[in-house]
mmCIF file of the N, C-alpha and C atoms, coordinates in Angstrom:
data_MODEL
# 
_entry.id   MODEL 
# 
loop_
_atom_site.group_PDB 
_atom_site.id 
_atom_site.type_symbol 
_atom_site.label_atom_id 
_atom_site.label_alt_id 
_atom_site.label_comp_id 
_atom_site.label_asym_id 
_atom_site.label_entity_id 
_atom_site.label_seq_id 
_atom_site.pdbx_PDB_ins_code 
_atom_site.Cartn_x 
_atom_site.Cartn_y 
_atom_site.Cartn_z 
_atom_site.occupancy 
_atom_site.B_iso_or_equiv 
_atom_site.pdbx_formal_charge 
_atom_site.auth_seq_id 
_atom_site.auth_comp_id 
_atom_site.auth_asym_id 
_atom_site.auth_atom_id 
_atom_site.pdbx_PDB_model_num 
ATOM 1   N N  . UNK A 1 1  ? 51.274 86.991  -20.714 1.00 0.00 ? 1  UNK A N  1 
ATOM 2   C CA . UNK A 1 1  ? 52.253 87.773  -21.435 1.00 0.00 ? 1  UNK A CA 1 
ATOM 3   C C  . UNK A 1 1  ? 52.193 89.212  -20.946 1.00 0.00 ? 1  UNK A C  1 
ATOM 4   N N  . UNK A 1 2  ? 53.352 89.815  -20.919 1.00 0.00 ? 2  UNK A N  1 
ATOM 5   C CA . UNK A 1 2  ? 53.425 91.233  -20.557 1.00 0.00 ? 2  UNK A CA 1 
ATOM 6   C C  . UNK A 1 2  ? 52.855 92.077  -21.688 1.00 0.00 ? 2  UNK A C  1 
ATOM 7   N N  . UNK A 1 3  ? 52.538 93.347  -21.380 1.00 0.00 ? 3  UNK A N  1 
ATOM 8   C CA . UNK A 1 3  ? 52.281 94.308  -22.443 1.00 0.00 ? 3  UNK A CA 1 
ATOM 9   C C  . UNK A 1 3  ? 53.545 94.386  -23.291 1.00 0.00 ? 3  UNK A C  1 
ATOM 10  N N  . UNK A 1 4  ? 53.370 94.398  -24.585 1.00 0.00 ? 4  UNK A N  1 
ATOM 11  C CA . UNK A 1 4  ? 54.500 94.439  -25.507 1.00 0.00 ? 4  UNK A CA 1 
ATOM 12  C C  . UNK A 1 4  ? 54.731 95.879  -25.966 1.00 0.00 ? 4  UNK A C  1 
ATOM 13  N N  . UNK A 1 5  ? 55.908 96.123  -26.537 1.00 0.00 ? 5  UNK A N  1 
ATOM 14  C CA . UNK A 1 5  ? 56.257 97.482  -26.947 1.00 0.00 ? 5  UNK A CA 1 
ATOM 15  C C  . UNK A 1 5  ? 56.437 97.630  -28.457 1.00 0.00 ? 5  UNK A C  1 
ATOM 16  N N  . UNK A 1 6  ? 56.226 96.555  -29.203 1.00 0.00 ? 6  UNK A N  1 
ATOM 17  C CA . UNK A 1 6  ? 56.434 96.625  -30.653 1.00 0.00 ? 6  UNK A CA 1 
ATOM 18  C C  . UNK A 1 6  ? 55.233 97.297  -31.334 1.00 0.00 ? 6  UNK A C  1 
ATOM 19  N N  . UNK A 1 7  ? 55.452 97.900  -32.492 1.00 0.00 ? 7  UNK A N  1 
ATOM 20  C CA . UNK A 1 7  ? 54.385 98.634  -33.186 1.00 0.00 ? 7  UNK A CA 1 
ATOM 21  C C  . UNK A 1 7  ? 53.130 97.798  -33.468 1.00 0.00 ? 7  UNK A C  1 
ATOM 22  N N  . UNK A 1 8  ? 53.287 96.533  -33.814 1.00 0.00 ? 8  UNK A N  1 
ATOM 23  C CA . UNK A 1 8  ? 52.131 95.681  -34.124 1.00 0.00 ? 8  UNK A CA 1 
ATOM 24  C C  . UNK A 1 8  ? 51.198 95.572  -32.921 1.00 0.00 ? 8  UNK A C  1 
ATOM 25  N N  . UNK A 1 9  ? 51.760 95.305  -31.746 1.00 0.00 ? 9  UNK A N  1 
ATOM 26  C CA . UNK A 1 9  ? 50.934 95.179  -30.552 1.00 0.00 ? 9  UNK A CA 1 
ATOM 27  C C  . UNK A 1 9  ? 50.404 96.525  -30.071 1.00 0.00 ? 9  UNK A C  1 
ATOM 28  N N  . UNK A 1 10 ? 51.215 97.557  -30.130 1.00 0.00 ? 10 UNK A N  1 
ATOM 29  C CA . UNK A 1 10 ? 50.748 98.878  -29.712 1.00 0.00 ? 10 UNK A CA 1 
ATOM 30  C C  . UNK A 1 10 ? 49.527 99.309  -30.517 1.00 0.00 ? 10 UNK A C  1 
ATOM 31  N N  . UNK A 1 11 ? 49.545 99.032  -31.819 1.00 0.00 ? 11 UNK A N  1 
ATOM 32  C CA . UNK A 1 11 ? 48.407 99.372  -32.668 1.00 0.00 ? 11 UNK A CA 1 
ATOM 33  C C  . UNK A 1 11 ? 47.165 98.601  -32.227 1.00 0.00 ? 11 UNK A C  1 
ATOM 34  N N  . UNK A 1 12 ? 47.311 97.332  -31.907 1.00 0.00 ? 12 UNK A N  1 
ATOM 35  C CA . UNK A 1 12 ? 46.169 96.522  -31.479 1.00 0.00 ? 12 UNK A CA 1 
ATOM 36  C C  . UNK A 1 12 ? 45.619 96.992  -30.138 1.00 0.00 ? 12 UNK A C  1 
ATOM 37  N N  . UNK A 1 13 ? 46.513 97.341  -29.213 1.00 0.00 ? 13 UNK A N  1 
ATOM 38  C CA . UNK A 1 13 ? 46.051 97.842  -27.908 1.00 0.00 ? 13 UNK A CA 1 
ATOM 39  C C  . UNK A 1 13 ? 45.216 99.115  -28.089 1.00 0.00 ? 13 UNK A C  1 
ATOM 40  N N  . UNK A 1 14 ? 45.747 100.028 -28.886 1.00 0.00 ? 14 UNK A N  1 
ATOM 41  C CA . UNK A 1 14 ? 45.047 101.293 -29.123 1.00 0.00 ? 14 UNK A CA 1 
ATOM 42  C C  . UNK A 1 14 ? 43.727 101.065 -29.871 1.00 0.00 ? 14 UNK A C  1 
ATOM 43  N N  . UNK A 1 15 ? 43.739 100.176 -30.826 1.00 0.00 ? 15 UNK A N  1 
ATOM 44  C CA . UNK A 1 15 ? 42.552 99.901  -31.631 1.00 0.00 ? 15 UNK A CA 1 
ATOM 45  C C  . UNK A 1 15 ? 41.388 99.384  -30.780 1.00 0.00 ? 15 UNK A C  1 
ATOM 46  N N  . UNK A 1 16 ? 41.662 98.526  -29.816 1.00 0.00 ? 16 UNK A N  1 
ATOM 47  C CA . UNK A 1 16 ? 40.590 97.851  -29.086 1.00 0.00 ? 16 UNK A CA 1 
ATOM 48  C C  . UNK A 1 16 ? 40.370 98.347  -27.662 1.00 0.00 ? 16 UNK A C  1 
ATOM 49  N N  . UNK A 1 17 ? 41.136 99.343  -27.210 1.00 0.00 ? 17 UNK A N  1 
ATOM 50  C CA . UNK A 1 17 ? 40.959 99.822  -25.837 1.00 0.00 ? 17 UNK A CA 1 
ATOM 51  C C  . UNK A 1 17 ? 39.565 100.408 -25.620 1.00 0.00 ? 17 UNK A C  1 
ATOM 52  N N  . UNK A 1 18 ? 39.024 101.092 -26.587 1.00 0.00 ? 18 UNK A N  1 
ATOM 53  C CA . UNK A 1 18 ? 37.677 101.667 -26.417 1.00 0.00 ? 18 UNK A CA 1 
ATOM 54  C C  . UNK A 1 18 ? 36.611 100.568 -26.342 1.00 0.00 ? 18 UNK A C  1 
ATOM 55  N N  . UNK A 1 19 ? 36.801 99.509  -27.088 1.00 0.00 ? 19 UNK A N  1 
ATOM 56  C CA . UNK A 1 19 ? 35.825 98.418  -27.102 1.00 0.00 ? 19 UNK A CA 1 
ATOM 57  C C  . UNK A 1 19 ? 35.798 97.672  -25.772 1.00 0.00 ? 19 UNK A C  1 
ATOM 58  N N  . UNK A 1 20 ? 36.984 97.387  -25.212 1.00 0.00 ? 20 UNK A N  1 
ATOM 59  C CA . UNK A 1 20 ? 37.071 96.562  -24.003 1.00 0.00 ? 20 UNK A CA 1 
ATOM 60  C C  . UNK A 1 20 ? 37.299 97.361  -22.728 1.00 0.00 ? 20 UNK A C  1 
ATOM 61  N N  . UNK A 1 21 ? 37.729 98.613  -22.863 1.00 0.00 ? 21 UNK A N  1 
ATOM 62  C CA . UNK A 1 21 ? 37.953 99.442  -21.683 1.00 0.00 ? 21 UNK A CA 1 
ATOM 63  C C  . UNK A 1 21 ? 39.204 99.090  -20.910 1.00 0.00 ? 21 UNK A C  1 
ATOM 64  N N  . UNK A 1 22 ? 40.036 98.244  -21.467 1.00 0.00 ? 22 UNK A N  1 
ATOM 65  C CA . UNK A 1 22 ? 41.285 97.835  -20.818 1.00 0.00 ? 22 UNK A CA 1 
ATOM 66  C C  . UNK A 1 22 ? 42.391 97.861  -21.869 1.00 0.00 ? 22 UNK A C  1 
ATOM 67  N N  . UNK A 1 23 ? 43.427 98.628  -21.597 1.00 0.00 ? 23 UNK A N  1 
ATOM 68  C CA . UNK A 1 23 ? 44.577 98.677  -22.498 1.00 0.00 ? 23 UNK A CA 1 
ATOM 69  C C  . UNK A 1 23 ? 45.290 97.331  -22.429 1.00 0.00 ? 23 UNK A C  1 
ATOM 70  N N  . UNK A 1 24 ? 45.503 96.718  -23.574 1.00 0.00 ? 24 UNK A N  1 
ATOM 71  C CA . UNK A 1 24 ? 46.176 95.426  -23.638 1.00 0.00 ? 24 UNK A CA 1 
ATOM 72  C C  . UNK A 1 24 ? 45.254 94.294  -24.065 1.00 0.00 ? 24 UNK A C  1 
ATOM 73  N N  . UNK A 1 25 ? 43.944 94.557  -24.127 1.00 0.00 ? 25 UNK A N  1 
ATOM 74  C CA . UNK A 1 25 ? 42.991 93.563  -24.620 1.00 0.00 ? 25 UNK A CA 1 
ATOM 75  C C  . UNK A 1 25 ? 42.752 93.851  -26.101 1.00 0.00 ? 25 UNK A C  1 
ATOM 76  N N  . UNK A 1 26 ? 42.800 92.801  -26.920 1.00 0.00 ? 26 UNK A N  1 
ATOM 77  C CA . UNK A 1 26 ? 42.596 92.993  -28.354 1.00 0.00 ? 26 UNK A CA 1 
ATOM 78  C C  . UNK A 1 26 ? 42.074 91.713  -28.989 1.00 0.00 ? 26 UNK A C  1 
ATOM 79  N N  . UNK A 1 27 ? 41.516 91.863  -30.175 1.00 0.00 ? 27 UNK A N  1 
ATOM 80  C CA . UNK A 1 27 ? 40.986 90.742  -30.937 1.00 0.00 ? 27 UNK A CA 1 
ATOM 81  C C  . UNK A 1 27 ? 41.954 90.352  -32.047 1.00 0.00 ? 27 UNK A C  1 
ATOM 82  N N  . UNK A 1 28 ? 42.030 89.055  -32.286 1.00 0.00 ? 28 UNK A N  1 
ATOM 83  C CA . UNK A 1 28 ? 42.785 88.528  -33.414 1.00 0.00 ? 28 UNK A CA 1 
ATOM 84  C C  . UNK A 1 28 ? 41.820 88.241  -34.561 1.00 0.00 ? 28 UNK A C  1 
ATOM 85  N N  . UNK A 1 29 ? 42.314 88.214  -35.801 1.00 0.00 ? 29 UNK A N  1 
ATOM 86  C CA . UNK A 1 29 ? 41.442 87.930  -36.952 1.00 0.00 ? 29 UNK A CA 1 
ATOM 87  C C  . UNK A 1 29 ? 40.718 86.581  -36.825 1.00 0.00 ? 29 UNK A C  1 
ATOM 88  N N  . UNK A 1 30 ? 41.294 85.655  -36.088 1.00 0.00 ? 30 UNK A N  1 
ATOM 89  C CA . UNK A 1 30 ? 40.696 84.326  -35.913 1.00 0.00 ? 30 UNK A CA 1 
ATOM 90  C C  . UNK A 1 30 ? 39.477 84.358  -34.995 1.00 0.00 ? 30 UNK A C  1 
ATOM 91  N N  . UNK A 1 31 ? 39.177 85.527  -34.399 1.00 0.00 ? 31 UNK A N  1 
ATOM 92  C CA . UNK A 1 31 ? 38.041 85.649  -33.507 1.00 0.00 ? 31 UNK A CA 1 
ATOM 93  C C  . UNK A 1 31 ? 38.381 85.449  -32.041 1.00 0.00 ? 31 UNK A C  1 
ATOM 94  N N  . UNK A 1 32 ? 39.641 85.369  -31.711 1.00 0.00 ? 32 UNK A N  1 
ATOM 95  C CA . UNK A 1 32 ? 40.096 85.174  -30.335 1.00 0.00 ? 32 UNK A CA 1 
ATOM 96  C C  . UNK A 1 32 ? 40.344 86.535  -29.690 1.00 0.00 ? 32 UNK A C  1 
ATOM 97  N N  . UNK A 1 33 ? 39.904 86.704  -28.443 1.00 0.00 ? 33 UNK A N  1 
ATOM 98  C CA . UNK A 1 33 ? 40.208 87.904  -27.672 1.00 0.00 ? 33 UNK A CA 1 
ATOM 99  C C  . UNK A 1 33 ? 41.352 87.577  -26.730 1.00 0.00 ? 33 UNK A C  1 
ATOM 100 N N  . UNK A 1 34 ? 42.376 88.426  -26.720 1.00 0.00 ? 34 UNK A N  1 
ATOM 101 C CA . UNK A 1 34 ? 43.614 88.191  -25.983 1.00 0.00 ? 34 UNK A CA 1 
ATOM 102 C C  . UNK A 1 34 ? 43.863 89.352  -25.033 1.00 0.00 ? 34 UNK A C  1 
ATOM 103 N N  . UNK A 1 35 ? 44.534 89.059  -23.915 1.00 0.00 ? 35 UNK A N  1 
ATOM 104 C CA . UNK A 1 35 ? 44.946 90.130  -23.009 1.00 0.00 ? 35 UNK A CA 1 
ATOM 105 C C  . UNK A 1 35 ? 46.418 89.978  -22.667 1.00 0.00 ? 35 UNK A C  1 
ATOM 106 N N  . UNK A 1 36 ? 47.164 91.056  -22.851 1.00 0.00 ? 36 UNK A N  1 
ATOM 107 C CA . UNK A 1 36 ? 48.532 91.166  -22.365 1.00 0.00 ? 36 UNK A CA 1 
ATOM 108 C C  . UNK A 1 36 ? 48.472 92.025  -21.113 1.00 0.00 ? 36 UNK A C  1 
ATOM 109 N N  . UNK A 1 37 ? 49.355 91.755  -20.161 1.00 0.00 ? 37 UNK A N  1 
ATOM 110 C CA . UNK A 1 37 ? 49.208 92.340  -18.832 1.00 0.00 ? 37 UNK A CA 1 
ATOM 111 C C  . UNK A 1 37 ? 50.288 93.357  -18.468 1.00 0.00 ? 37 UNK A C  1 
ATOM 112 N N  . UNK A 1 38 ? 49.861 94.408  -17.795 1.00 0.00 ? 38 UNK A N  1 
ATOM 113 C CA . UNK A 1 38 ? 50.761 95.385  -17.196 1.00 0.00 ? 38 UNK A CA 1 
ATOM 114 C C  . UNK A 1 38 ? 51.360 94.783  -15.924 1.00 0.00 ? 38 UNK A C  1 
ATOM 115 N N  . UNK A 1 39 ? 52.626 95.001  -15.703 1.00 0.00 ? 39 UNK A N  1 
ATOM 116 C CA . UNK A 1 39 ? 53.315 94.453  -14.530 1.00 0.00 ? 39 UNK A CA 1 
ATOM 117 C C  . UNK A 1 39 ? 52.631 94.872  -13.229 1.00 0.00 ? 39 UNK A C  1 
ATOM 118 N N  . UNK A 1 40 ? 52.200 96.117  -13.138 1.00 0.00 ? 40 UNK A N  1 
ATOM 119 C CA . UNK A 1 40 ? 51.540 96.591  -11.911 1.00 0.00 ? 40 UNK A CA 1 
ATOM 120 C C  . UNK A 1 40 ? 50.221 95.868  -11.669 1.00 0.00 ? 40 UNK A C  1 
ATOM 121 N N  . UNK A 1 41 ? 49.482 95.533  -12.724 1.00 0.00 ? 41 UNK A N  1 
ATOM 122 C CA . UNK A 1 41 ? 48.235 94.798  -12.587 1.00 0.00 ? 41 UNK A CA 1 
ATOM 123 C C  . UNK A 1 41 ? 48.506 93.411  -12.002 1.00 0.00 ? 41 UNK A C  1 
ATOM 124 N N  . UNK A 1 42 ? 49.518 92.737  -12.511 1.00 0.00 ? 42 UNK A N  1 
ATOM 125 C CA . UNK A 1 42 ? 49.863 91.408  -11.998 1.00 0.00 ? 42 UNK A CA 1 
ATOM 126 C C  . UNK A 1 42 ? 50.259 91.510  -10.531 1.00 0.00 ? 42 UNK A C  1 
ATOM 127 N N  . UNK A 1 43 ? 51.073 92.505  -10.187 1.00 0.00 ? 43 UNK A N  1 
ATOM 128 C CA . UNK A 1 43 ? 51.487 92.677  -8.790  1.00 0.00 ? 43 UNK A CA 1 
ATOM 129 C C  . UNK A 1 43 ? 50.282 92.917  -7.886  1.00 0.00 ? 43 UNK A C  1 
ATOM 130 N N  . UNK A 1 44 ? 49.290 93.684  -8.358  1.00 0.00 ? 44 UNK A N  1 
ATOM 131 C CA . UNK A 1 44 ? 48.105 93.945  -7.528  1.00 0.00 ? 44 UNK A CA 1 
ATOM 132 C C  . UNK A 1 44 ? 47.289 92.669  -7.329  1.00 0.00 ? 44 UNK A C  1 
ATOM 133 N N  . UNK A 1 45 ? 47.219 91.817  -8.333  1.00 0.00 ? 45 UNK A N  1 
ATOM 134 C CA . UNK A 1 45 ? 46.492 90.557  -8.206  1.00 0.00 ? 45 UNK A CA 1 
ATOM 135 C C  . UNK A 1 45 ? 47.151 89.623  -7.197  1.00 0.00 ? 45 UNK A C  1 
ATOM 136 N N  . UNK A 1 46 ? 48.453 89.731  -7.073  1.00 0.00 ? 46 UNK A N  1 
ATOM 137 C CA . UNK A 1 46 ? 49.207 88.784  -6.259  1.00 0.00 ? 46 UNK A CA 1 
ATOM 138 C C  . UNK A 1 46 ? 49.565 89.334  -4.889  1.00 0.00 ? 46 UNK A C  1 
ATOM 139 N N  . UNK A 1 47 ? 48.933 90.446  -4.503  1.00 0.00 ? 47 UNK A N  1 
ATOM 140 C CA . UNK A 1 47 ? 49.133 90.982  -3.156  1.00 0.00 ? 47 UNK A CA 1 
ATOM 141 C C  . UNK A 1 47 ? 48.721 89.909  -2.153  1.00 0.00 ? 47 UNK A C  1 
ATOM 142 N N  . UNK A 1 48 ? 49.543 89.689  -1.164  1.00 0.00 ? 48 UNK A N  1 
ATOM 143 C CA . UNK A 1 48 ? 49.256 88.643  -0.192  1.00 0.00 ? 48 UNK A CA 1 
ATOM 144 C C  . UNK A 1 48 ? 49.964 87.335  -0.494  1.00 0.00 ? 48 UNK A C  1 
ATOM 145 N N  . UNK A 1 49 ? 50.719 87.337  -1.577  1.00 0.00 ? 49 UNK A N  1 
ATOM 146 C CA . UNK A 1 49 ? 51.523 86.168  -1.930  1.00 0.00 ? 49 UNK A CA 1 
ATOM 147 C C  . UNK A 1 49 ? 52.996 86.544  -1.891  1.00 0.00 ? 49 UNK A C  1 
ATOM 148 N N  . UNK A 1 50 ? 53.805 85.614  -1.511  1.00 0.00 ? 50 UNK A N  1 
ATOM 149 C CA . UNK A 1 50 ? 55.255 85.811  -1.503  1.00 0.00 ? 50 UNK A CA 1 
ATOM 150 C C  . UNK A 1 50 ? 55.813 85.373  -2.848  1.00 0.00 ? 50 UNK A C  1 
ATOM 151 N N  . UNK A 1 51 ? 56.552 86.248  -3.486  1.00 0.00 ? 51 UNK A N  1 
ATOM 152 C CA . UNK A 1 51 ? 57.195 85.923  -4.756  1.00 0.00 ? 51 UNK A CA 1 
ATOM 153 C C  . UNK A 1 51 ? 58.352 84.965  -4.508  1.00 0.00 ? 51 UNK A C  1 
ATOM 154 N N  . UNK A 1 52 ? 58.321 83.811  -5.134  1.00 0.00 ? 52 UNK A N  1 
ATOM 155 C CA . UNK A 1 52 ? 59.421 82.854  -5.044  1.00 0.00 ? 52 UNK A CA 1 
ATOM 156 C C  . UNK A 1 52 ? 60.316 82.935  -6.270  1.00 0.00 ? 52 UNK A C  1 
ATOM 157 N N  . UNK A 1 53 ? 59.718 83.145  -7.421  1.00 0.00 ? 53 UNK A N  1 
ATOM 158 C CA . UNK A 1 53 ? 60.492 83.267  -8.656  1.00 0.00 ? 53 UNK A CA 1 
ATOM 159 C C  . UNK A 1 53 ? 59.641 83.954  -9.712  1.00 0.00 ? 53 UNK A C  1 
ATOM 160 N N  . UNK A 1 54 ? 60.280 84.777  -10.506 1.00 0.00 ? 54 UNK A N  1 
ATOM 161 C CA . UNK A 1 54 ? 59.637 85.409  -11.652 1.00 0.00 ? 54 UNK A CA 1 
ATOM 162 C C  . UNK A 1 54 ? 60.567 85.205  -12.840 1.00 0.00 ? 54 UNK A C  1 
ATOM 163 N N  . UNK A 1 55 ? 60.147 84.342  -13.735 1.00 0.00 ? 55 UNK A N  1 
ATOM 164 C CA . UNK A 1 55 ? 60.943 84.060  -14.926 1.00 0.00 ? 55 UNK A CA 1 
ATOM 165 C C  . UNK A 1 55 ? 60.348 84.825  -16.100 1.00 0.00 ? 55 UNK A C  1 
ATOM 166 N N  . UNK A 1 56 ? 61.161 85.658  -16.719 1.00 0.00 ? 56 UNK A N  1 
ATOM 167 C CA . UNK A 1 56 ? 60.743 86.378  -17.913 1.00 0.00 ? 56 UNK A CA 1 
ATOM 168 C C  . UNK A 1 56 ? 61.388 85.681  -19.094 1.00 0.00 ? 56 UNK A C  1 
ATOM 169 N N  . UNK A 1 57 ? 60.550 85.274  -20.038 1.00 0.00 ? 57 UNK A N  1 
ATOM 170 C CA . UNK A 1 57 ? 61.026 84.455  -21.145 1.00 0.00 ? 57 UNK A CA 1 
ATOM 171 C C  . UNK A 1 57 ? 60.541 85.023  -22.466 1.00 0.00 ? 57 UNK A C  1 
ATOM 172 N N  . UNK A 1 58 ? 61.312 84.780  -23.495 1.00 0.00 ? 58 UNK A N  1 
ATOM 173 C CA . UNK A 1 58 ? 60.917 85.121  -24.853 1.00 0.00 ? 58 UNK A CA 1 
ATOM 174 C C  . UNK A 1 58 ? 60.311 83.859  -25.461 1.00 0.00 ? 58 UNK A C  1 
ATOM 175 N N  . UNK A 1 59 ? 59.108 83.991  -25.993 1.00 0.00 ? 59 UNK A N  1 
ATOM 176 C CA . UNK A 1 59 ? 58.385 82.858  -26.570 1.00 0.00 ? 59 UNK A CA 1 
ATOM 177 C C  . UNK A 1 59 ? 57.831 83.263  -27.927 1.00 0.00 ? 59 UNK A C  1 
ATOM 178 N N  . UNK A 1 60 ? 57.229 82.300  -28.602 1.00 0.00 ? 60 UNK A N  1 
ATOM 179 C CA . UNK A 1 60 ? 56.538 82.581  -29.857 1.00 0.00 ? 60 UNK A CA 1 
ATOM 180 C C  . UNK A 1 60 ? 55.041 82.468  -29.627 1.00 0.00 ? 60 UNK A C  1 
ATOM 181 N N  . UNK A 1 61 ? 54.291 83.383  -30.228 1.00 0.00 ? 61 UNK A N  1 
ATOM 182 C CA . UNK A 1 61 ? 52.833 83.322  -30.153 1.00 0.00 ? 61 UNK A CA 1 
ATOM 183 C C  . UNK A 1 61 ? 52.331 82.180  -31.035 1.00 0.00 ? 61 UNK A C  1 
ATOM 184 N N  . UNK A 1 62 ? 51.028 81.928  -30.975 1.00 0.00 ? 62 UNK A N  1 
ATOM 185 C CA . UNK A 1 62 ? 50.453 80.868  -31.808 1.00 0.00 ? 62 UNK A CA 1 
ATOM 186 C C  . UNK A 1 62 ? 50.585 81.180  -33.300 1.00 0.00 ? 62 UNK A C  1 
ATOM 187 N N  . UNK A 1 63 ? 50.829 82.458  -33.628 1.00 0.00 ? 63 UNK A N  1 
ATOM 188 C CA . UNK A 1 63 ? 51.037 82.854  -35.025 1.00 0.00 ? 63 UNK A CA 1 
ATOM 189 C C  . UNK A 1 63 ? 52.512 82.977  -35.376 1.00 0.00 ? 63 UNK A C  1 
ATOM 190 N N  . UNK A 1 64 ? 53.402 82.562  -34.462 1.00 0.00 ? 64 UNK A N  1 
ATOM 191 C CA . UNK A 1 64 ? 54.829 82.541  -34.752 1.00 0.00 ? 64 UNK A CA 1 
ATOM 192 C C  . UNK A 1 64 ? 55.567 83.837  -34.497 1.00 0.00 ? 64 UNK A C  1 
ATOM 193 N N  . UNK A 1 65 ? 54.938 84.803  -33.830 1.00 0.00 ? 65 UNK A N  1 
ATOM 194 C CA . UNK A 1 65 ? 55.593 86.080  -33.543 1.00 0.00 ? 65 UNK A CA 1 
ATOM 195 C C  . UNK A 1 65 ? 56.333 86.011  -32.199 1.00 0.00 ? 65 UNK A C  1 
ATOM 196 N N  . UNK A 1 66 ? 57.509 86.642  -32.117 1.00 0.00 ? 66 UNK A N  1 
ATOM 197 C CA . UNK A 1 66 ? 58.218 86.664  -30.831 1.00 0.00 ? 66 UNK A CA 1 
ATOM 198 C C  . UNK A 1 66 ? 57.494 87.573  -29.844 1.00 0.00 ? 66 UNK A C  1 
ATOM 199 N N  . UNK A 1 67 ? 57.501 87.200  -28.565 1.00 0.00 ? 67 UNK A N  1 
ATOM 200 C CA . UNK A 1 67 ? 56.834 87.995  -27.541 1.00 0.00 ? 67 UNK A CA 1 
ATOM 201 C C  . UNK A 1 67 ? 57.464 87.734  -26.179 1.00 0.00 ? 67 UNK A C  1 
ATOM 202 N N  . UNK A 1 68 ? 57.305 88.683  -25.275 1.00 0.00 ? 68 UNK A N  1 
ATOM 203 C CA . UNK A 1 68 ? 57.827 88.558  -23.911 1.00 0.00 ? 68 UNK A CA 1 
ATOM 204 C C  . UNK A 1 68 ? 56.726 88.025  -23.004 1.00 0.00 ? 68 UNK A C  1 
ATOM 205 N N  . UNK A 1 69 ? 57.027 86.964  -22.298 1.00 0.00 ? 69 UNK A N  1 
ATOM 206 C CA . UNK A 1 69 ? 56.063 86.344  -21.396 1.00 0.00 ? 69 UNK A CA 1 
ATOM 207 C C  . UNK A 1 69 ? 56.699 86.208  -20.012 1.00 0.00 ? 69 UNK A C  1 
ATOM 208 N N  . UNK A 1 70 ? 55.898 85.727  -19.067 1.00 0.00 ? 70 UNK A N  1 
ATOM 209 C CA . UNK A 1 70 ? 56.426 85.533  -17.719 1.00 0.00 ? 70 UNK A CA 1 
ATOM 210 C C  . UNK A 1 70 ? 55.779 84.307  -17.079 1.00 0.00 ? 70 UNK A C  1 
ATOM 211 N N  . UNK A 1 71 ? 56.507 83.753  -16.127 1.00 0.00 ? 71 UNK A N  1 
ATOM 212 C CA . UNK A 1 71 ? 55.996 82.704  -15.239 1.00 0.00 ? 71 UNK A CA 1 
ATOM 213 C C  . UNK A 1 71 ? 56.253 83.197  -13.823 1.00 0.00 ? 71 UNK A C  1 
ATOM 214 N N  . UNK A 1 72 ? 55.194 83.276  -13.054 1.00 0.00 ? 72 UNK A N  1 
ATOM 215 C CA . UNK A 1 72 ? 55.280 83.790  -11.678 1.00 0.00 ? 72 UNK A CA 1 
ATOM 216 C C  . UNK A 1 72 ? 55.022 82.639  -10.737 1.00 0.00 ? 72 UNK A C  1 
ATOM 217 N N  . UNK A 1 73 ? 55.943 82.439  -9.794  1.00 0.00 ? 73 UNK A N  1 
ATOM 218 C CA . UNK A 1 73 ? 55.797 81.375  -8.806  1.00 0.00 ? 73 UNK A CA 1 
ATOM 219 C C  . UNK A 1 73 ? 55.766 82.015  -7.413  1.00 0.00 ? 73 UNK A C  1 
ATOM 220 N N  . UNK A 1 74 ? 54.808 81.635  -6.617  1.00 0.00 ? 74 UNK A N  1 
ATOM 221 C CA . UNK A 1 74 ? 54.699 82.231  -5.291  1.00 0.00 ? 74 UNK A CA 1 
ATOM 222 C C  . UNK A 1 74 ? 53.991 81.324  -4.324  1.00 0.00 ? 74 UNK A C  1 
ATOM 223 N N  . UNK A 1 75 ? 53.841 81.858  -3.114  1.00 0.00 ? 75 UNK A N  1 
ATOM 224 C CA . UNK A 1 75 ? 53.161 81.111  -2.058  1.00 0.00 ? 75 UNK A CA 1 
ATOM 225 C C  . UNK A 1 75 ? 52.349 82.098  -1.245  1.00 0.00 ? 75 UNK A C  1 
ATOM 226 N N  . UNK A 1 76 ? 51.169 81.645  -0.797  1.00 0.00 ? 76 UNK A N  1 
ATOM 227 C CA . UNK A 1 76 ? 50.298 82.482  0.027   1.00 0.00 ? 76 UNK A CA 1 
ATOM 228 C C  . UNK A 1 76 ? 50.988 82.762  1.353   1.00 0.00 ? 76 UNK A C  1 
ATOM 229 N N  . UNK A 1 77 ? 50.973 84.037  1.746   1.00 0.00 ? 77 UNK A N  1 
ATOM 230 C CA . UNK A 1 77 ? 51.604 84.452  3.006   1.00 0.00 ? 77 UNK A CA 1 
ATOM 231 C C  . UNK A 1 77 ? 50.718 84.077  4.161   1.00 0.00 ? 77 UNK A C  1 
# 
């Protein structure tokens, strides 16, 4: 999932950035640690791959909240 821009997620990112040292990592009350990703971080991970398709989709989280996600399809250059 991409970094989100809604107040609920922004609060969680800010709350847990000091604990994890990465903006976008946060804990859920259920004890799960989650990471939402910055677009530039994903691009840096995929250096050396050819982008074939990037689908950006709206999905629901496991708690039923709407969120922006992505599916990246590529091939090694």
